N, C-alpha and C positions, 0 to 999 in steps of 0.2 A: 504494500500500500504506500509506504513511504517512498519507495522507488518510483512508483507511478506519479506521485505528487511532484517529485523532483524533475521528472521527465517532461511534464507539462510546460513549465516555463522554458526549458531548454528547447523544446519543439517550437514554441512560439517565437523564441529568439531566432532560431534557424529559419523559420518561415518569413520573418520580418526582413531578412536579408534578400529574399526573392522579390519583394515589392520595390519597385523603382519609381521615383518621382521624375517623370519625363519632363525635362526642361524644354521650353519652347526655343528651338534653335532657329535663328534667323541669319540671313546674310547681311553683311555690311552694305550700306548704300553704295552704289557703284560710283566710281570716279570717272569712268568713261561715259561719253554721251551715247544715248540710245535707249532702247526699251529693255526693261527687265521682263523676261518671258517666263510665265508660270504655266506649266502643262500638267493637267491632271488626267490620269487614266482611271476611269471608274471600274466598278465591278461588273462581272458577267456571270452567267450561270455556268460556272466551270472553274478552272484554275488559272484564269487570266491574272497577271500581276496587276494589282491596284496600287497606285502611288501618285505622288505629286513631285514634280521636279521644278526647280527655279534656276534660271540661268541669267546672269547679269552681263551687260556689254563688256565688262572688264574681265570676264572669264571665270567668275566664281559660280559654283553650282551647288545645289543642295537637293538631295533625294530624300523624300519623306515617305517611307513605305507604309502601306496599309495592310496588304495581304499578298501572299504568294510571291515574295521577293526573297533574295538571299541575304539581305542586310537586316539586322535586328532593330535598327532605329535610324533616326536622321543621320545621313552620311554626306559629308562635304566632298566635292570633286571639283576639278578645274577643266575648262575647255579652252582651246586655242582660239585666236581671233578668227581663223578660218572656219572652225566648227560653229562658232557663234553666228558668223555671217551665213553659213549654210542653213542653219536653223531659221534665222530671220528671213532670208530670201525664199526658202522653201515654203514658209507659211504666209509670206506677203500677199499672194493672190487671194487668200481667204480672210485676210484681216479686215474687219469691218471699219467703218469710218471712226476716227479717233473719238473716244469717249462713249461709243455706242456698243450695243450688243446685238449679236445675230445668232439665231438658233436654226440648225438644220436637223429636222426631225420628221418622223412619220406623221402624216396628216397635215403638215404645215407646208413643206416644200420638198417632200420626198414621196415618191409614189411606190417604188419597189423597196420593200423593207423586210429584213430578217430579224427575228427576235433573238433574245439571249446574247446579244453582242454588247461590248462595253460602250460607254459614252465617254467623250473626251471634252475637256474644257481647256481652252487656251486663253490666257489673259496677257495683254501687253500693257505695261505701266511705264510711263516716262518718269525719270528723276527719282528712282529709288522706291516709289510706291506709297510713301506716307502721305495720306490725304488726297492723293490723285485718284480720279475715277479711272478704273482700268477699261481698256477696250477688250471686249469678250466675244469669243466664239464658242458655242456649245454645239457639238456634233455627235449625233447618235450613229455609231459606226455600222449599225445594221442597215443604214440607208445605202441601197445598192444601185441607185440611179447612176448612169454612166457619167454624168456631169461632175460627180464627186469622186470618181475613181482616182484622180491625181491626189486629192486630199487624203483619201484612205492610204495610198502608197506613201505619201509624205509622212503621215502620222506613224505608220508602221515602221518607217526607217529612222525615226528620231533616236531610239536607244542606241542603235549602231552608229549613227552619225556623231553622237555625243560620247561614245565609248563607255556607256554604262550598262551594256547588255549583261555582263557578268553579275551585276548587282540585282538584276531582275529575274534571274533564273533560280528558282528554289533549289536548294541542295537536296539530293535524294535522301530519303530516310534510310538510316542504317540499322 
């Protein structure tokens, strides 16, 4: 009985070490001119990686995993000027007018639609983002209209273009 009473506090102390207080990790405001791009890959009905990444024009990056990624928490990375330019120019044709939002979704501006696909949100914010209204694109990737094929391809290539693919592939269970 005495042993059980002593084990209780020890067990509680051990479990307390498993609880983490996740700090909000943010990037420093960029020093280079240009948009900070925030890209969110939403959940699907399956094992699609769900995450948010932010890239600044000076090359700072932050990956915030939600599920089905190989990183356990917010992870910083860097991109080259060429990688940032590739991201910016690849998304440019789909960027709405500054300060506005556009949605590409079933029943709105999409006629051929597959369900169970992730949605994506892309936000462009000028000047570090504090207080600035972002320009926003919401895209339901189940939209199979041919006019959005290039957008689907561009979005699908973002992890490779930024060199973060290894962070998005879950490690096999052992």
